[in-house]
C-alpha positions as CSV (number, residue, x, y, z in Angstrom):
1,M,21.7,-34.6,31.4
2,V,17.7,-35.7,31.7
3,P,16.2,-36.0,35.1
4,E,15.7,-39.4,36.3
5,A,11.6,-40.2,36.0
6,G,9.4,-38.6,38.6
7,V,12.4,-36.2,39.4
8,P,11.5,-32.7,37.7
9,A,14.5,-30.0,37.5
10,L,14.2,-26.4,38.7
11,Q,14.1,-24.1,35.8
12,Y,15.9,-21.1,35.6
13,Q,16.2,-17.6,34.0
14,D,20.0,-18.2,32.9
15,N,21.1,-21.4,33.4
16,G,24.6,-21.1,31.2
17,P,27.9,-23.0,32.2
18,V,29.8,-20.7,35.0
19,V,32.0,-23.5,35.9
20,E,33.1,-26.1,33.4
21,L,36.1,-28.8,34.0
22,R,37.5,-31.4,30.9
23,G,39.6,-33.7,31.4
24,V,41.0,-32.6,34.5
25,N,43.6,-34.9,36.4
26,M,45.6,-34.1,39.7
27,L,49.0,-36.0,40.3
28,Y,50.2,-35.1,43.8
29,T,53.9,-35.3,44.4
30,G,56.3,-35.1,46.8
31,G,59.5,-37.1,47.4
32,K,59.4,-40.5,46.6
33,N,55.6,-40.6,46.9
34,Q,52.9,-39.6,44.2
35,V,49.3,-39.7,44.1
36,D,46.9,-40.0,41.5
37,A,43.8,-37.7,43.5
38,L,41.4,-37.0,40.4
39,A,41.7,-38.6,36.6
40,D,39.5,-37.4,33.4
41,V,37.1,-35.2,35.4
42,D,34.3,-33.3,33.3
43,L,31.9,-31.3,34.7
44,T,29.7,-28.4,34.4
45,I,28.1,-26.1,37.0
46,C,25.7,-24.2,35.7
47,R,24.0,-20.5,36.9
48,G,21.7,-21.2,39.7
49,E,22.6,-25.1,40.6
50,F,23.7,-26.9,43.5
51,V,25.3,-29.5,42.6
52,C,26.3,-32.0,46.0
53,A,29.8,-34.2,45.4
54,L,29.5,-37.6,46.9
55,G,32.4,-40.2,47.5
56,P,34.0,-42.6,49.3
57,S,36.9,-40.8,51.6
58,G,39.9,-40.1,50.1
59,C,38.2,-39.8,46.7
60,G,39.4,-36.5,45.5
61,K,36.3,-34.5,46.5
62,S,38.0,-31.7,48.3
63,T,40.9,-31.6,45.8
64,L,37.9,-31.0,43.4
65,L,36.8,-28.1,45.5
66,N,40.2,-26.8,45.8
67,L,40.9,-26.7,42.2
68,I,38.1,-25.0,41.3
69,A,38.3,-22.8,44.0
70,G,41.4,-21.7,42.6
71,L,43.9,-23.1,45.2
72,L,45.5,-25.6,43.3
73,K,46.5,-25.8,40.1
74,P,45.5,-29.3,37.9
75,T,48.3,-31.2,36.2
76,G,46.5,-32.3,33.4
77,G,43.0,-30.5,31.6
78,T,41.3,-27.6,32.0
79,I,39.0,-25.5,34.6
80,T,37.0,-22.7,33.5
81,M,34.9,-20.1,34.9
82,L,32.2,-18.1,32.6
83,G,34.8,-19.2,29.7
84,K,38.1,-17.8,31.3
85,P,40.6,-20.2,33.0
86,I,40.9,-20.3,36.5
87,T,44.6,-19.4,37.4
88,G,44.3,-18.2,41.0
89,V,41.9,-17.6,43.7
90,D,39.2,-14.8,43.4
91,R,36.5,-13.0,45.1
92,S,33.9,-14.6,42.6
93,R,34.1,-17.8,44.0
94,A,33.9,-17.8,47.7
95,V,35.0,-21.3,50.1
96,L,33.1,-22.0,53.2
97,F,34.9,-25.0,55.2
98,Q,33.7,-27.3,58.3
99,T,35.5,-25.6,60.8
100,P,34.5,-21.6,60.5
101,T,37.1,-19.2,59.8
102,L,36.4,-16.4,62.0
103,Y,38.4,-13.7,63.2
104,P,38.4,-14.5,67.0
105,W,39.2,-10.3,68.0
106,L,36.2,-9.1,66.0
107,S,32.7,-9.4,66.5
108,T,30.0,-10.9,64.3
109,F,29.2,-7.5,62.6
110,D,33.0,-6.6,62.0
111,N,33.6,-9.9,60.7
112,V,30.8,-10.1,58.6
113,A,31.8,-6.3,57.2
114,F,35.3,-7.2,57.1
115,G,35.0,-7.8,53.1
116,P,33.0,-4.9,52.2
117,R,35.5,-2.9,54.1
118,M,38.2,-4.0,52.3
119,Q,36.9,-4.0,48.6
120,G,36.3,0.2,49.9
121,M,32.3,0.1,50.0
122,P,31.0,3.3,51.4
123,A,30.3,2.8,55.2
124,P,26.7,3.6,55.2
125,Q,26.3,0.5,52.5
126,V,28.9,-1.6,54.7
127,R,26.1,-1.5,57.3
128,A,22.9,-1.9,55.4
129,E,24.5,-4.7,53.6
130,T,25.7,-6.6,56.8
131,E,22.8,-6.0,58.5
132,K,21.0,-7.9,55.5
133,Y,23.1,-11.1,56.0
134,L,22.9,-11.1,59.4
135,K,19.3,-11.1,59.4
136,L,19.5,-13.8,56.6
137,V,21.8,-16.5,58.7
138,G,19.2,-15.1,62.1
139,L,22.3,-13.2,63.4
140,E,20.8,-9.9,64.0
141,D,20.5,-10.1,67.7
142,F,24.2,-11.5,67.9
143,A,26.2,-8.7,66.1
144,K,28.1,-7.6,68.7
145,S,29.1,-10.5,70.3
146,K,32.8,-12.7,69.7
147,P,33.6,-16.0,67.9
148,Y,33.4,-17.5,71.3
149,E,30.5,-16.3,72.8
150,L,28.8,-18.3,69.8
151,S,27.8,-21.8,69.3
152,G,29.2,-24.1,66.8
153,G,26.0,-23.7,64.3
154,M,26.1,-19.7,64.7
155,K,30.0,-19.7,64.0
156,Q,28.9,-21.3,60.6
157,R,26.2,-19.0,60.3
158,A,28.5,-15.8,60.6
159,A,30.8,-17.5,58.1
160,L,27.9,-18.1,55.6
161,A,26.9,-14.5,55.8
162,R,30.3,-13.5,55.8
163,V,30.4,-15.4,52.2
164,L,26.8,-14.0,50.8
165,V,27.9,-10.6,51.5
166,N,30.6,-10.3,49.0
167,Q,28.1,-11.8,46.5
168,P,30.2,-14.3,45.2
169,E,29.4,-15.9,41.9
170,V,29.8,-19.6,43.1
171,I,29.7,-20.6,46.7
172,L,32.3,-23.7,47.6
173,M,31.2,-25.4,50.6
174,D,33.5,-28.4,51.8
175,E,31.5,-30.6,54.2
176,P,30.5,-26.9,56.2
177,F,28.0,-29.2,58.5
178,G,30.3,-31.9,59.2
179,A,30.8,-31.3,62.7
180,L,27.2,-30.1,64.1
181,D,25.0,-32.1,65.7
182,A,21.9,-34.0,64.2
183,L,19.5,-31.0,65.1
184,T,21.6,-27.8,64.2
185,R,22.5,-29.8,61.1
186,A,18.9,-30.2,59.9
187,N,18.6,-26.1,60.4
188,M,21.4,-25.4,58.6
189,Q,20.3,-27.4,55.8
190,D,17.3,-25.3,55.7
191,L,19.0,-21.9,56.0
192,I,21.0,-23.2,53.1
193,R,18.1,-24.0,50.8
194,R,16.5,-20.8,52.0
195,M,20.0,-18.7,51.3
196,W,19.9,-20.4,47.8
197,K,16.6,-19.6,47.0
198,E,16.5,-16.1,48.3
199,T,19.8,-15.4,46.5
200,G,19.9,-17.5,43.5
201,S,23.5,-18.3,44.1
202,T,25.3,-21.3,42.2
203,V,26.6,-23.6,44.8
204,F,29.1,-26.8,44.5
205,F,28.8,-28.8,48.1
206,I,31.0,-31.6,49.6
207,T,29.4,-34.0,51.7
208,H,29.5,-37.4,52.9
209,D,26.1,-37.7,53.9
210,V,23.5,-39.1,51.0
211,D,20.2,-37.9,52.4
212,E,22.0,-34.4,53.0
213,A,23.2,-34.5,49.3
214,L,19.5,-35.6,48.3
215,R,17.6,-32.8,50.4
216,L,19.6,-29.8,48.7
217,A,20.5,-30.9,45.4
218,T,19.9,-29.9,42.0
219,K,22.2,-32.3,40.6
220,V,24.4,-34.9,42.7
221,V,27.7,-36.3,41.1
222,V,29.5,-39.6,42.7
223,L,33.0,-40.1,42.7
224,S,34.8,-43.1,43.0
225,N,37.8,-44.6,44.7
226,R,41.3,-42.6,43.8
227,P,42.0,-41.7,41.4
228,G,38.7,-39.7,41.5
229,R,36.5,-40.2,38.4
230,I,32.7,-38.5,37.9
231,V,30.6,-42.7,37.8
232,L,27.5,-41.3,38.6
233,E,25.8,-37.9,37.3
234,R,21.8,-37.1,38.4
235,E,19.3,-34.4,38.1
236,V,17.2,-33.9,41.2
237,D,14.7,-32.2,42.9
238,F,13.7,-33.0,45.7
239,T,15.1,-29.7,48.0
240,R,11.9,-28.2,46.1
241,S,9.3,-30.5,47.9
242,I,11.3,-30.3,50.6
243,R,11.2,-26.5,50.8
244,D,7.3,-26.7,50.3
245,G,6.8,-28.4,53.6
246,Q,6.9,-32.1,52.5
247,N,9.8,-33.4,54.2
248,D,9.1,-36.7,55.6
249,D,7.1,-37.5,52.7
250,T,9.6,-36.7,50.1
251,L,12.0,-39.1,52.2
252,F,9.8,-42.2,51.5
253,T,9.0,-41.6,47.6
254,P,10.4,-44.8,45.1
255,P,12.4,-41.9,43.0
256,Y,14.0,-40.6,46.3
257,I,14.9,-44.3,47.5
258,A,15.7,-45.5,43.9
259,L,18.1,-42.7,43.8
260,R,19.5,-42.8,47.5
261,R,20.4,-46.9,46.7
262,E,21.7,-46.5,43.7
263,I,24.0,-43.9,45.0
264,L,25.2,-45.9,48.1
265,S,25.7,-48.7,45.8
266,Q,28.7,-46.7,43.6
267,I,29.9,-45.5,46.7
268,N,30.3,-49.1,48.4
269,Q,31.9,-50.1,45.2
């Protein structure tokens, strides 16, 4: 895929394919009803990419994420990770949902430390890794707090730290900021951008917000109305100029405005 004019693509040391979907179909059946959710989806997610998926409501975005996560199996086509078929859930692929899934009886520290402890990591290493990721998301002063003592944005940051501490190969995010207020959402976008830069993670991110996608992604894909097909795929890099402190200027550049208009046109069709 050739980047749009004026939109330089990020360069990665190893940008080989991590997840590949080929001819993927998903048909839901139940009783007398059946729903064609996805049809003939081809998508490659490379190492270090930040892929944002957009599309009208009900187009199959969440179905696509659940297929990559291994929570669903396609009714047609193939999905592979590093060349091997995805047959179920795996710790190499972590999911961050819109509603933070924290254990209410555990502290923030213990929620983040849960995964490493379950993996049998030595206690000193568990503490070091947990403290590292709590600091990364800015929650080091709330390590002893329970989830009910945290704001919505803080809960989502804790959930993000719990994902990151397990060092997954791919992070899957299903509209993780959809329930947050505008200011908290902007702060979380900055955090995600910084996290992605510092960890080199591969991210697949679902959103209904075109500006959010353009502010974060290195690749944007747009799905059609059901059954969802990829009707637009663009490599972008507005996130780099935003990261360099040019947020307001970036939003008014001709390439940004043109691509935003193109995406909205596809979604509205």
